[in-house]
MDTraj code that builds the backbone (N, CA, C; nanometers):
import mdtraj as md
import numpy as np

residues = "MET ALA ALA VAL GLN ASP GLY HIS PHE GLU VAL TYR GLY GLN THR CYS LYS VAL THR LEU GLY LYS LYS GLN PRO SER ALA PRO GLN GLU GLY ALA PRO SER THR GLN LEU GLY ILE PHE LYS LEU PRO LYS THR VAL ASN GLN ARG THR MET GLU GLU LEU LEU ARG THR TYR GLU GLY PHE LYS GLU VAL THR LEU ALA THR ASN SER LYS ASP GLY GLN PHE LEU GLY TYR ALA PHE ALA THR PHE GLU THR VAL GLU HIS ALA THR VAL ALA ARG SER ILE LEU GLN GLY MET PRO LEU GLY ASP LYS PRO ILE ASP ALA ARG PHE SER ASN LYS LYS HIS".split()
xyz = np.array([
    [15.5536, 11.6847, 2.4953],
    [15.4667, 11.8017, 2.4947],
    [15.3237, 11.7548, 2.5146],
    [15.2535, 11.8152, 2.6061],
    [15.1161, 11.7768, 2.6364],
    [15.0197, 11.8487, 2.5439],
    [14.9053, 11.7869, 2.5225],
    [14.8015, 11.8485, 2.4400],
    [14.7348, 11.9607, 2.5187],
    [14.7031, 12.0691, 2.4495],
    [14.6363, 12.1829, 2.5120],
    [14.4924, 12.1856, 2.4645],
    [14.3989, 12.1951, 2.5597],
    [14.2571, 12.2011, 2.5252],
    [14.1897, 12.3008, 2.6187],
    [14.1250, 12.4028, 2.5627],
    [14.0559, 12.5061, 2.6403],
    [14.1464, 12.5708, 2.7455],
    [14.2715, 12.5933, 2.7104],
    [14.3639, 12.6564, 2.8037],
    [14.4190, 12.5627, 2.9094],
    [14.3794, 12.4350, 2.9094],
    [14.4288, 12.3362, 3.0055],
    [14.5313, 12.2463, 2.9382],
    [14.6306, 12.2052, 3.0127],
    [14.7261, 12.1077, 2.9614],
    [14.7768, 12.0244, 3.0785],
    [14.8395, 11.9149, 3.0465],
    [14.8874, 11.8239, 3.1493],
    [15.0396, 11.8277, 3.1547],
    [15.0916, 11.8405, 3.2771],
    [15.2355, 11.8393, 3.2999],
    [15.2624, 11.7399, 3.4122],
    [15.3412, 11.6368, 3.3815],
    [15.3748, 11.5337, 3.4798],
    [15.2508, 11.4812, 3.5516],
    [15.1451, 11.4581, 3.4766],
    [15.0232, 11.4007, 3.5322],
    [14.9322, 11.4997, 3.6018],
    [14.9690, 11.6268, 3.6054],
    [14.8870, 11.7296, 3.6693],
    [14.8241, 11.8182, 3.5627],
    [14.6948, 11.8442, 3.5760],
    [14.6266, 11.9326, 3.4824],
    [14.6509, 12.0770, 3.5255],
    [14.6930, 12.1578, 3.4314],
    [14.7217, 12.2989, 3.4571],
    [14.6376, 12.3842, 3.3640],
    [14.6080, 12.5056, 3.4067],
    [14.5353, 12.5997, 3.3221],
    [14.6215, 12.7241, 3.3048],
    [14.6275, 12.7729, 3.1827],
    [14.7038, 12.8934, 3.1525],
    [14.6066, 13.0084, 3.1348],
    [14.6300, 13.1156, 3.2084],
    [14.5498, 13.2371, 3.1912],
    [14.6459, 13.3544, 3.1793],
    [14.6006, 13.4567, 3.1155],
    [14.6810, 13.5772, 3.1005],
    [14.6329, 13.6805, 3.2003],
    [14.7267, 13.7447, 3.2669],
    [14.6912, 13.8495, 3.3610],
    [14.6523, 13.9767, 3.2883],
    [14.6014, 14.0706, 3.3663],
    [14.5677, 14.2005, 3.3082],
    [14.6950, 14.2711, 3.2659],
    [14.6844, 14.3460, 3.1593],
    [14.7996, 14.4223, 3.1122],
    [14.8335, 14.5282, 3.2161],
    [14.9590, 14.5301, 3.2550],
    [15.0056, 14.6294, 3.3507],
    [15.0317, 14.7603, 3.2770],
    [14.9951, 14.8725, 3.3383],
    [15.0236, 14.9991, 3.2710],
    [15.1736, 15.0174, 3.2571],
    [15.2127, 15.0666, 3.1430],
    [15.3555, 15.0888, 3.1213],
    [15.3981, 15.2165, 3.1932],
    [15.5230, 15.2219, 3.2290],
    [15.5753, 15.3411, 3.2944],
    [15.5669, 15.4579, 3.1971],
    [15.5359, 15.5756, 3.2486],
    [15.5280, 15.6911, 3.1596],
    [15.6613, 15.7148, 3.0898],
    [15.6529, 15.7590, 2.9665],
    [15.7744, 15.7913, 2.8920],
    [15.8338, 15.9198, 2.9492],
    [15.9646, 15.9239, 2.9535],
    [16.0293, 16.0437, 3.0052],
    [16.0319, 16.1514, 2.8985],
    [15.9998, 16.2733, 2.9389],
    [16.0054, 16.3858, 2.8476],
    [16.1483, 16.4372, 2.8355],
    [16.1649, 16.5364, 2.7515],
    [16.2951, 16.6022, 2.7375],
    [16.3260, 16.6757, 2.8679],
    [16.4525, 16.7014, 2.8976],
    [16.4853, 16.7756, 3.0192],
    [16.4041, 16.9051, 3.0287],
    [16.3496, 16.9286, 3.1469],
    [16.2648, 17.0454, 3.1693],
    [16.2741, 17.0851, 3.3159],
    [16.1993, 17.1868, 3.3538],
    [16.1981, 17.2317, 3.4930],
    [16.1037, 17.1487, 3.5788],
    [16.0317, 17.0548, 3.5180],
    [15.9362, 16.9726, 3.5920],
    [15.9801, 16.8277, 3.5983],
    [15.9596, 16.7672, 3.7162],
    [15.9854, 16.6251, 3.7344],
    [15.8569, 16.5548, 3.7731],
    [15.8344, 16.4377, 3.7155],
    [15.7326, 16.3456, 3.7638],
    [15.8039, 16.2526, 3.8607],
    [15.7480, 16.2364, 3.9797],
    [15.8105, 16.1527, 4.0824],
    [15.7135, 16.0389, 4.1116],
    [15.7527, 15.9174, 4.0729],
    [15.6641, 15.8015, 4.0751],
    [15.7088, 15.6977, 4.1778],
    [15.6204, 15.6007, 4.2027],
    [15.6433, 15.4889, 4.2967],
    [15.6564, 15.5386, 4.4405],
    [15.5774, 15.6393, 4.4744],
    [15.5783, 15.6920, 4.6102],
    [15.4835, 15.6106, 4.6979],
    [15.5177, 15.5911, 4.8254],
    [15.4267, 15.5211, 4.9158],
    [15.2962, 15.5988, 4.9303],
    [15.1869, 15.5277, 4.9482],
    [15.0554, 15.5928, 4.9626],
    [15.0475, 15.6767, 5.0902],
    [15.1415, 15.6574, 5.1818],
    [15.1423, 15.7332, 5.3072],
    [15.2055, 15.8712, 5.2925],
    [15.2657, 15.8990, 5.1776],
    [15.3290, 16.0292, 5.1535],
    [15.2215, 16.1373, 5.1500],
    [15.2550, 16.2546, 5.2039],
    [15.1621, 16.3675, 5.1977],
    [15.2363, 16.4925, 5.1500],
    [15.1646, 16.6010, 5.1370],
    [15.2211, 16.7261, 5.0859],
    [15.3412, 16.7705, 5.1687],
    [15.3261, 16.7660, 5.2997],
    [15.4341, 16.8106, 5.3883],
    [15.5602, 16.7263, 5.3691],
    [15.5438, 16.5940, 5.3623],
    [15.6581, 16.5040, 5.3425],
    [15.7339, 16.5399, 5.2158],
    [15.6601, 16.5593, 5.1060],
    [15.7245, 16.5899, 4.9783],
    [15.7917, 16.7268, 4.9809],
    [15.7264, 16.8252, 5.0411],
    [15.7875, 16.9582, 5.0496],
    [15.9153, 16.9544, 5.1322],
    [15.9147, 16.8799, 5.2434],
    [16.0348, 16.8690, 5.3265],
    [16.1484, 16.8016, 5.2502],
    [16.1167, 16.6985, 5.1736],
    [16.2182, 16.6287, 5.0949],
    [16.2739, 16.7188, 4.9848],
    [16.1851, 16.7826, 4.9097],
    [16.2269, 16.8560, 4.7902],
    [16.2872, 16.9932, 4.8181],
    [16.2509, 17.0562, 4.9278],
    [16.3061, 17.1898, 4.9527],
    [16.4553, 17.1851, 4.9846],
    [16.5100, 17.0665, 5.0042],
    [16.6547, 17.0542, 5.0247],
    [16.7308, 17.0680, 4.8931],
    [16.6594, 17.0666, 4.7793],
    [16.7232, 17.0786, 4.6479],
    [16.7163, 17.2226, 4.5999],
    [16.8295, 17.2730, 4.5550],
    [16.8369, 17.4102, 4.5062],
    [16.7376, 17.4315, 4.3920],
    [16.6684, 17.5440, 4.3967],
    [16.5766, 17.5809, 4.2898],
    [16.4378, 17.5209, 4.3005],
    [16.4098, 17.4445, 4.4064],
    [16.2760, 17.3860, 4.4214],
    [16.1730, 17.4966, 4.4383],
    [16.0623, 17.4869, 4.3624],
    [15.9551, 17.5862, 4.3700],
    [15.8294, 17.5302, 4.4346],
    [15.7778, 17.4186, 4.3793],
    [15.6527, 17.3636, 4.4333],
    [15.6378, 17.2172, 4.3953],
    [15.5494, 17.1491, 4.4676],
    [15.5172, 17.0096, 4.4375],
    [15.3659, 16.9932, 4.4438],
    [15.3137, 16.9140, 4.3515],
    [15.1711, 16.8837, 4.3463],
    [15.1538, 16.7328, 4.3516],
    [15.0801, 16.6846, 4.4506],
    [15.0523, 16.5418, 4.4608],
    [14.9333, 16.5069, 4.3729],
    [14.9425, 16.3960, 4.3013],
    [14.8315, 16.3494, 4.2181],
    [14.7306, 16.2784, 4.3080],
    [14.6039, 16.3190, 4.2957],
    [14.4986, 16.2589, 4.3776],
    [14.3806, 16.2176, 4.2912],
    [14.3045, 16.1239, 4.3427],
    [14.1834, 16.0777, 4.2763],
    [14.0800, 16.1892, 4.2834],
    [14.0228, 16.2254, 4.1700],
    [13.9272, 16.3367, 4.1665],
    [13.7983, 16.3052, 4.2416],
    [13.7675, 16.1785, 4.2606],
    [13.6427, 16.1420, 4.3291],
    [13.6562, 16.1403, 4.4804],
    [13.7652, 16.0811, 4.5301],
    [13.7759, 16.0662, 4.6752],
    [13.8976, 16.1351, 4.7369],
    [13.9806, 16.1986, 4.6543],
    [14.0961, 16.2712, 4.7056],
    [14.2128, 16.1847, 4.7497],
    [14.2047, 16.0542, 4.7286],
    [14.3129, 15.9631, 4.7685],
    [14.4387, 15.9897, 4.6860],
    [14.5531, 15.9866, 4.7527],
    [14.6820, 16.0045, 4.6865],
    [14.7074, 15.8860, 4.5943],
    [14.7533, 15.9126, 4.4720],
    [14.7707, 15.8086, 4.3704],
    [14.9129, 15.7518, 4.3633],
    [15.0039, 15.8008, 4.4456],
    [15.1384, 15.7439, 4.4487],
    [15.2404, 15.8141, 4.3603],
    [15.2045, 15.9311, 4.3086],
    [15.3022, 16.0075, 4.2310],
    [15.2756, 16.1570, 4.2468],
    [15.3777, 16.2350, 4.2115],
    [15.3693, 16.3800, 4.2283],
    [15.4489, 16.4477, 4.1176],
    [15.4283, 16.5787, 4.1049],
    [15.5022, 16.6583, 4.0072],
    [15.5677, 16.7749, 4.0799],
    [15.6976, 16.7914, 4.0580],
    [15.7735, 16.8981, 4.1228],
    [15.8243, 16.9951, 4.0173],
    [15.8238, 17.1228, 4.0519],
    [15.8722, 17.2274, 3.9619],
    [15.9959, 17.2922, 4.0232],
    [16.0956, 17.3153, 3.9377],
    [16.2212, 17.3784, 3.9782],
    [16.2417, 17.5056, 3.8962],
    [16.3279, 17.5945, 3.9435],
    [16.3522, 17.7219, 3.8760],
    [16.4178, 17.7050, 3.7398],
    [16.5097, 17.6106, 3.7276],
    [16.5807, 17.5919, 3.6006],
    [16.5887, 17.4431, 3.5655],
    [16.6183, 17.4166, 3.4403],
    [16.6393, 17.2783, 3.3952],
    [16.7574, 17.2175, 3.4707],
    [16.8595, 17.2979, 3.4949],
    [16.9775, 17.2482, 3.5661],
    [16.9416, 17.2041, 3.7076],
    [16.8594, 17.2834, 3.7771],
    [16.8160, 17.2450, 3.9120],
    [16.7370, 17.1145, 3.9075],
    [16.6462, 17.1026, 3.8125],
    [16.5658, 16.9804, 3.7999],
    [16.6537, 16.8602, 3.7666],
    [16.7550, 16.8814, 3.6840],
    [16.8450, 16.7726, 3.6446],
    [16.9227, 16.7193, 3.7650],
    [16.9718, 16.8093, 3.8475],
    [17.0450, 16.7676, 3.9679],
    [16.9510, 16.6922, 4.0620],
    [16.8319, 16.7473, 4.0853],
    [16.7359, 16.6812, 4.1742],
    [16.6990, 16.5430, 4.1212],
    [16.6760, 16.5325, 3.9908],
    [16.6401, 16.4038, 3.9303],
    [16.7502, 16.3010, 3.9525],
    [16.8746, 16.3425, 3.9324],
    [16.9855, 16.2472, 3.9457],
    [16.9986, 16.1960, 4.0892],
    [16.9632, 16.2768, 4.1866],
    [16.9705, 16.2343, 4.3267],
    [16.8467, 16.1534, 4.3654],
    [16.7292, 16.1970, 4.3200],
    [16.6048, 16.1287, 4.3563],
    [16.5900, 15.9916, 4.2907],
    [16.6396, 15.9771, 4.1680],
    [16.6219, 15.8523, 4.0938],
    [16.6804, 15.7350, 4.1729],
    [16.5940, 15.6416, 4.2107],
    [16.6374, 15.5230, 4.2835],
    [16.6475, 15.5403, 4.4341],
    [16.6238, 15.6625, 4.4839],
    [16.6295, 15.6861, 4.6285],
    [16.5218, 15.6025, 4.6975],
    [16.5575, 15.5275, 4.8008],
    [16.4549, 15.4493, 4.8697],
    [16.3624, 15.5405, 4.9502],
    [16.2344, 15.5176, 4.9361],
    [16.1338, 15.5881, 5.0153],
    [16.0233, 15.4871, 5.0407],
    [16.0042, 15.4505, 5.1648],
    [15.9124, 15.3414, 5.1936],
    [15.9770, 15.2102, 5.1535],
    [15.9012, 15.1245, 5.0854],
    [15.9530, 14.9914, 5.0528],
    [16.0040, 14.9768, 4.9100],
    [16.0110, 15.0876, 4.8349],
    [16.0639, 15.0771, 4.6986],
    [16.1338, 15.2065, 4.6584],
    [16.2177, 15.1986, 4.5563],
    [16.2910, 15.3181, 4.5133],
    [16.2039, 15.4132, 4.4311],
    [16.2314, 15.5409, 4.4461],
    [16.1623, 15.6453, 4.3697],
    [16.2023, 15.6360, 4.2228],
    [16.1067, 15.6666, 4.1358],
    [16.1328, 15.6778, 3.9921],
    [16.1082, 15.8238, 3.9552],
    [16.2138, 15.8977, 3.9246],
    [16.2023, 16.0402, 3.8909],
    [16.2304, 16.0589, 3.7426],
    [16.1382, 16.1281, 3.6745],
    [16.1504, 16.1499, 3.5298],
    [16.1159, 16.2945, 3.4965],
    [16.1772, 16.3436, 3.3894],
    [16.1394, 16.4764, 3.3414],
    [15.9964, 16.4710, 3.2894],
    [15.9233, 16.5796, 3.3109],
    [15.7855, 16.5889, 3.2640],
    [15.7690, 16.7189, 3.1869],
    [15.7049, 16.7113, 3.0724],
    [15.6824, 16.8316, 2.9919],
    [15.5390, 16.8806, 2.9993],
    [15.4564, 16.8144, 3.0794],
    [15.3176, 16.8574, 3.0945],
    [15.3087, 16.9603, 3.2059],
    [15.2142, 17.0519, 3.1920],
    [15.1888, 17.1494, 3.2980],
    [15.0958, 17.0841, 3.3994],
    [15.1325, 17.0936, 3.5281],
    [15.0525, 17.0288, 3.6327],
    [15.0085, 17.1308, 3.7337],
])
top = md.Topology()
chain = top.add_chain()
for i, resn in enumerate(residues, 1):
    res = top.add_residue(resn, chain, resSeq=i)
    for name in ("N", "CA", "C"):
        top.add_atom(name, md.element.get_by_symbol(name[0]), res)
traj = md.Trajectory(xyz[None], top)
């Protein structure tokens, strides 16, 4: 075991420094089943039309709101969709969860906040 001094230590004759990265934001906690879904990990290229075209294929879809930066209007990579019933939202969530869109899978969660 090498001695550690000021965050530096030696491994096999090489001096290394240990630093801690910034804390990554944790994924939002899922709410109880509701008529609203939070849809996360969306590509930044997604727009209102894309989301409406995707979601209107699900029974009971009412509306979708894209989250944007209040200062510059840039899309933040997530959206909130509203469905007519909890059952409609549950079916949509089960299909959307893990669906590939862009270079990563969608993360769909129930949301209890009004958006």
